C-alpha positions in Angstrom: -48.1 -49.3 69.6 -48.6 -52.6 67.9 -51.1 -52.6 65.0 -53.9 -54.6 66.7 -57.2 -54.5 65.1 -60.9 -55.1 65.8 -61.8 -55.8 69.4 -61.1 -58.5 71.9 -62.1 -59.7 75.4 -59.5 -60.5 78.1 -59.6 -63.5 80.4 -61.0 -61.3 83.1 -63.9 -60.1 80.9 -62.6 -56.7 80.1 -62.7 -55.6 76.5 -59.8 -54.0 74.6 -60.1 -52.1 71.3 -57.9 -53.9 68.8 -56.8 -50.8 67.1 -53.3 -49.4 67.2 -50.7 -47.6 65.1 -47.9 -45.2 65.6 -46.9 -41.5 65.7 -45.7 -40.0 62.5 -44.4 -36.5 61.6 -47.0 -34.1 63.0 -49.6 -36.8 63.1 -50.8 -40.3 63.9 -51.4 -43.4 61.9 -54.1 -45.8 63.2 -54.8 -49.3 61.8 -57.8 -51.5 62.2 -57.5 -54.9 60.4 -56.4 -54.2 56.8 -57.6 -50.6 57.0 -55.4 -47.8 58.1 -55.6 -44.0 58.2 -52.9 -41.3 58.6 -54.0 -37.9 60.0 -51.4 -35.2 59.7 -51.6 -31.6 60.9 -50.7 -29.6 57.8 -48.5 -26.5 58.1 -51.6 -24.4 57.3 -53.4 -25.8 60.4 -55.7 -28.2 58.6 -55.8 -31.9 59.0 -55.0 -34.1 56.0 -56.3 -37.7 56.2 -55.1 -40.5 54.1 -57.1 -43.7 54.1 -56.0 -47.0 52.5 -55.8 -50.7 52.9 -52.7 -52.7 53.7 -52.5 -56.5 53.0 -49.7 -57.7 55.2 -47.5 -60.7 54.8 -49.1 -62.4 57.8 -52.5 -62.5 56.1 -51.2 -63.1 52.6 -49.1 -66.1 53.7 -52.0 -67.3 55.9 -49.9 -67.5 59.1 -52.1 -65.3 61.2 -53.1 -68.2 63.4 -49.6 -69.8 63.8 -48.1 -68.7 67.1 -44.6 -67.1 67.0 -44.6 -67.3 63.2 -47.3 -64.7 62.9 -45.3 -62.4 65.2 -42.4 -62.5 62.9 -44.4 -61.4 59.9 -46.5 -59.0 61.9 -43.3 -57.2 63.0 -42.2 -57.0 59.4 -45.6 -55.6 58.4 -45.5 -53.0 61.1 -42.1 -51.9 59.9 -43.2 -51.6 56.2 -46.4 -49.8 57.0 -44.8 -47.6 59.6 -42.0 -46.5 57.2 -44.4 -45.8 54.4 -46.7 -43.7 56.5 -43.8 -41.9 58.2 -42.3 -40.8 54.9 -45.8 -39.8 53.6 -46.3 -37.5 56.6 -42.8 -36.1 56.4 -43.5 -35.1 52.8 -45.8 -32.3 53.9 -43.0 -30.6 55.7 -40.4 -31.3 53.0 -42.8 -29.4 50.7 -43.1 -26.6 53.2 -39.3 -26.2 53.5 -39.1 -26.1 49.7 -41.7 -23.4 49.5 -40.1 -21.2 52.1 -40.9 -17.5 51.5 -44.0 -18.3 49.5 -47.3 -16.8 50.7 -49.2 -19.3 52.9 -52.8 -20.1 52.2 -55.2 -19.2 55.1 -56.7 -22.2 56.9 -60.2 -23.1 55.9 -62.8 -22.2 58.5 -65.4 -24.5 59.8 -69.0 -24.0 58.8 -69.8 -22.9 62.4 -67.5 -19.9 61.9 -65.2 -20.9 64.7 -62.1 -20.2 62.6 -60.6 -23.5 63.6 -58.9 -25.4 60.7 -61.2 -28.1 59.5 -60.0 -31.6 58.7 -59.4 -32.2 55.0 -59.6 -35.7 53.6 -57.6 -36.8 50.7 -54.7 -38.9 49.5 -52.2 -36.2 49.6 -49.6 -35.4 47.0 -46.8 -37.3 48.7 -45.9 -40.7 47.4 -43.3 -41.6 50.0 -40.7 -44.2 49.3 -40.9 -46.7 46.5 -41.2 -50.4 47.6 -37.5 -50.9 46.7 -36.5 -47.8 48.8 -38.7 -49.0 51.7 -37.2 -52.4 51.6 -33.6 -51.1 51.5 -34.3 -48.7 54.3 -35.9 -51.4 56.5 -33.0 -53.8 55.8 -30.4 -51.2 56.7 -32.3 -50.3 59.9 -32.6 -53.9 61.0 -29.0 -54.5 60.3 -28.0 -51.5 62.3 -30.2 -52.5 65.2 -28.8 -56.0 65.2 -25.3 -54.6 65.2 -25.9 -52.1 68.0 -28.2 -54.1 70.3 -27.1 -57.7 69.6 -23.5 -57.8 68.5 -21.9 -54.9 70.4 -23.2 -56.3 73.8 -21.9 -59.7 72.8 -18.4 -58.3 72.2 -18.4 -56.2 75.3 -19.5 -59.3 77.4 -16.5 -61.3 76.1 -14.4 -58.9 78.2 -15.9 -60.7 81.2 -14.5 -64.0 80.0 -11.1 -63.1 81.4 -12.7 -62.8 84.8 -15.0 -65.8 84.9 -15.8 -68.9 82.8 -19.4 -69.0 84.0 -21.4 -69.0 80.7 -24.6 -67.9 82.5 -22.9 -65.0 84.2 -21.4 -63.8 80.9 -24.8 -64.1 79.1 -26.5 -62.2 82.0 -23.9 -59.4 81.7 -24.5 -59.3 77.9 -28.2 -58.8 78.6 -27.5 -56.0 81.1 -25.3 -54.3 78.5 -28.0 -54.7 75.8 -30.7 -53.1 78.0 -28.4 -50.3 79.1 -27.6 -49.5 75.4 -31.3 -49.5 74.6 -32.1 -47.2 77.5 -29.3 -44.8 76.6 -30.5 -44.7 73.0 -34.0 -43.9 74.1 -32.8 -41.2 76.5 -30.6 -39.7 73.8 -33.2 -39.4 71.0 -35.8 -38.1 73.5 -33.7 -34.9 73.8 -34.1 -34.1 70.1 -36.7 -31.4 69.4 -38.3 -33.1 66.4 -38.4 -36.5 68.3 -40.1 -34.8 71.3 -43.0 -33.7 69.0 -43.3 -37.3 67.7 -43.4 -38.5 71.3 -46.2 -36.0 72.0 -48.2 -37.5 69.1 -47.3 -40.9 70.5 -48.9 -39.8 73.8 -52.0 -38.6 71.8 -52.2 -42.0 70.2 -52.3 -43.8 73.6 -54.6 -41.3 75.3 -57.3 -41.6 72.6 -57.2 -45.4 72.6 -57.3 -45.4 76.4 -60.3 -43.0 76.2 -62.2 -45.5 74.0 -61.4 -48.5 76.2 -62.5 -46.6 79.3 -65.9 -46.2 77.8 -65.8 -42.4 77.5 -66.9 -40.3 74.6 -63.9 -39.7 72.3 -63.3 -36.0 72.7 -60.0 -34.1 73.1 -61.1 -33.1 76.6 -61.9 -36.6 77.7 -58.7 -38.0 76.1 -56.6 -35.4 77.8 -57.6 -36.8 81.2 -56.5 -40.3 80.2 -53.1 -41.8 80.8 -50.5 -41.6 78.0 -49.2 -45.1 78.9 -50.5 -48.3 77.3 -49.3 -51.9 77.8 -49.7 -52.8 74.2 -47.2 -50.1 73.2 -44.3 -51.0 70.9 -42.0 -49.7 73.6 -43.1 -52.6 75.7 -42.5 -54.9 72.8 -38.9 -53.8 72.4 -38.2 -54.2 76.1 -39.7 -57.7 76.0 -37.4 -58.4 73.1 -34.4 -57.5 75.2 -35.5 -59.7 78.1 -36.4 -62.7 75.9 -33.0 -62.4 74.2 -31.3 -62.8 77.6 -33.1 -66.0 78.3 -32.5 -67.4 74.8 -28.8 -66.7 74.8 -28.4 -67.9 78.3 -29.5 -71.4 77.5 -28.0 -71.6 74.0 -24.3 -72.1 74.4 -21.5 -73.1 72.0 -17.7 -73.0 72.1 -17.4 -71.5 68.6 -17.2 -67.7 68.6 -18.5 -67.6 65.0 -21.5 -69.8 66.0 -22.3 -67.6 68.9 -22.4 -64.5 66.6 -24.5 -66.3 63.9 -27.0 -67.6 66.5 -27.5 -64.0 67.7 -28.4 -63.0 64.2 -30.5 -66.1 63.2 -32.5 -66.0 66.4 -33.6 -62.4 66.1 -36.9 -63.4 64.2 -37.6 -66.1 66.7 -37.1 -63.7 69.6 -39.4 -61.2 67.9 -42.1 -63.8 67.4 -42.0 -64.9 71.0 -42.1 -61.3 72.2 -45.1 -60.7 70.0 -47.0 -63.6 71.7 -46.1 -62.3 75.2 -47.3 -58.8 74.3 -50.6 -60.2 72.9 -51.1 -62.2 76.1 -50.4 -59.1 78.3 -52.7 -57.0 76.1 -55.7 -59.4 76.8 -55.4 -59.3 80.6 -55.6 -56.9 83.4 -54.5 -59.4 86.1 -52.2 -58.2 88.9 -49.4 -60.4 87.6 -49.6 -58.9 84.2 -49.6 -55.4 85.7 -46.4 -56.2 87.5 -44.7 -57.8 84.5 -45.6 -54.9 82.2 -44.7 -52.1 84.7 -41.1 -51.7 83.5 -42.3 -51.1 79.9 -44.9 -48.7 81.2 -42.3 -46.7 83.1 -40.2 -46.6 80.0 -43.1 -44.9 78.1 -42.5 -41.9 80.3 -39.5 -41.4 78.0 -41.1 -42.4 74.7 -44.3 -40.4 75.2 -45.0 -36.8 76.1 -48.2 -34.9 77.1 -49.9 -33.8 73.8 -51.7 -30.6 73.2 -55.4 -30.3 72.1 -54.5 -30.1 68.4 -52.5 -33.3 68.6 -55.4 -35.1 70.3 -57.8 -33.8 67.6 -55.4 -35.2 65.0 -55.3 -38.6 66.7 -59.1 -38.7 66.9 -59.4 -37.8 63.2 -57.3 -40.8 62.4 -59.3 -43.1 64.6 -62.7 -41.9 63.3 -61.6 -42.4 59.7 -61.4 -46.2 60.1 -62.9 -47.3 63.4 -66.4 -47.2 64.8 -65.6 -46.6 68.5 -69.2 -45.9 69.3 -70.2 -49.4 68.2 -67.4 -50.9 70.2 -68.6 -49.2 73.3 -72.2 -50.1 72.6 -71.3 -53.8 72.3 -69.4 -53.5 75.6 -72.4 -52.0 77.3 -74.7 -54.7 75.9 -72.3 -57.4 77.0 -72.2 -56.1 80.5 -76.0 -55.9 80.8 
């Protein structure tokens, strides 16, 4: 889910909690403004919470109010923060693997004597990747994504050039290939056991936010009854990117093969910025039109999310409560409706 923060009111008067984040290894990261928290279910059963502040490029460069441009830098910020928190969470399980065979410490009991592992707050001992390592990892990841989802579909679409000279038909075919590759990629990784658990935490992230926005008390029981789909999800963003790229490439034509390839690379940030604005607009509205337009992305979330268990929901709630006053958000909504 995109890292929205604070709260906002849609055009139809409904309020949406501008809080978001992502699933990490055995946990959830939530972000509200510059504050973020990562809650990870430790191997001993406890919950480790890391709280910190992240000053993104969008705010540092003062572009948060510039349409499209803010989307480009917000996307970069999401990648940087997401990679950092993901490696931090994975560190707990790297340590566990390295200490295989060692005696495990018993989980701490709650004061009520329930025996359930209590959340533990701290910074953790994992430092994650260095800024240089994070930058290199993100650069390689973006380059690989451009190669797979932008350039490969282009080269495959050129096979159609021997059948028709219609540039629009060739561009449309390229877009179909791009979406097909994306869906195959999602379907393939969703079969991996570790990814399935990440997708369960992804579902926990959505359910807890939906619980808040529905005006219910944020408890594992209430969240369990909420949908695991959310239209501000990053899955929707990626699908929007695929669709916007079809439109852009369909109307930008050139006879030079090299120019066509370069345009597909250069326009990636612009496409991301436009897609960001579309997702924000959709996230502020519950109109029937928006529901129809966002339905394909919601259906895709049946692949990228799974039903979480109670411990996963508890972990997501711990992440939210570390940085976000959901009770105040709901109180303001009730006062506004009065």
